[in-house]
C-alpha positions in Angstrom: -7.4 -70.2 -18.0 -7.5 -66.5 -18.7 -4.2 -64.8 -19.3 -2.9 -62.4 -16.8 -0.4 -59.9 -17.8 2.9 -60.1 -15.3 4.0 -56.2 -15.6 7.1 -56.6 -13.5 8.5 -53.4 -11.8 6.6 -50.4 -12.2 7.5 -47.1 -11.1 5.3 -45.3 -8.5 5.8 -41.7 -7.4 5.2 -41.1 -3.9 4.9 -37.9 -2.0 6.2 -38.8 1.5 5.1 -35.8 3.3 1.9 -34.5 2.3 0.6 -37.8 1.0 -2.5 -37.4 3.2 -3.9 -34.3 3.2 -5.7 -34.3 6.6 -2.2 -35.0 8.0 -0.8 -32.0 6.2 -3.4 -29.9 7.7 -3.1 -31.1 11.2 0.6 -30.6 11.3 -0.1 -26.9 10.3 -2.6 -26.6 12.8 0.1 -28.0 15.2 2.6 -25.6 14.4 0.4 -22.4 14.4 -0.8 -23.4 17.7 2.7 -23.6 19.2 3.1 -19.8 18.0 0.4 -18.6 20.0 1.0 -16.5 23.1 -0.9 -16.6 26.0 -3.1 -13.4 27.0 -0.9 -11.5 29.7 -2.9 -10.3 32.9 -2.7 -6.8 33.8 -2.6 -5.5 37.2 -4.8 -2.5 38.7 -2.1 0.0 38.0 -2.1 -0.9 34.3 -5.6 -1.0 33.9 -6.0 2.4 35.6 -3.4 4.0 33.3 -5.0 2.5 30.1 -8.3 4.0 31.4 -6.8 7.5 31.9 -5.4 7.7 28.5 -8.3 6.3 26.7 -10.5 8.9 28.3 -7.7 11.8 27.6 -7.3 11.0 24.0 -11.2 10.2 23.3 -11.7 14.0 24.7 -8.6 15.4 22.8 -8.9 13.4 19.7 -5.2 12.6 19.8 -3.7 9.7 17.6 -3.0 6.7 19.9 -1.1 3.4 19.5 -3.4 0.6 20.8 -1.7 -3.0 21.5 -4.3 -5.6 22.0 -4.3 -9.7 22.0 -6.4 -11.4 19.7 -6.2 -15.2 19.0 -2.9 -15.8 20.4 -1.0 -13.0 19.0 -0.6 -9.2 19.7 -1.9 -6.6 17.2 -1.0 -2.7 17.0 -3.6 -0.4 15.8 -2.8 3.4 15.2 -5.7 5.7 15.0 -8.0 8.1 16.7 -10.8 7.1 19.1 -14.4 7.4 17.5 -16.5 5.9 20.2 -16.0 4.1 23.7 -18.9 1.9 24.4 -19.3 0.7 27.9 -22.2 -1.5 27.3 -20.4 -3.7 24.9 -17.0 -2.9 26.4 -15.5 -2.0 23.1 -13.7 0.9 21.3 -14.1 2.1 18.0 -11.0 3.1 16.6 -10.6 5.1 13.2 -7.2 3.9 11.6 -5.0 5.7 9.1 -7.0 4.2 6.3 -10.3 5.5 7.7 -11.7 2.2 8.4 -13.4 1.7 11.7 -11.9 -1.0 13.9 -13.7 -2.6 16.9 -11.7 -3.7 19.7 -12.8 -4.9 22.9 -11.4 -3.3 25.9 -10.8 -6.7 27.6 -8.3 -7.4 24.8 -6.3 -4.2 25.2 -2.8 -4.7 26.5 -1.0 -1.5 26.2 -1.9 2.2 24.8 0.4 5.1 24.1 -0.2 8.6 22.6 1.4 9.5 19.5 
């Protein structure tokens, strides 16, 4: 007969919450999805006001603050309009760090002249 050692009680360390990495990432995804905001819809007057300010600030090269919706959150960018492309319906904005940001016109929520 082979001799088997009886170890008795041993201490095992358990990680109760993050014991399964897929579970931890799944819970993080659920929490981040709960904090997302649905894209608001704009009426015709708001769209017309945004278009008017875009045209004026493009001609005068004024600083503007753009608020746009991206992936469930609102983002504010401040800068000058470099170019408005109607084919792609996008705005190229030069921010205060001289980086060119591309913003889709469909994602615009608000615009203000500074």
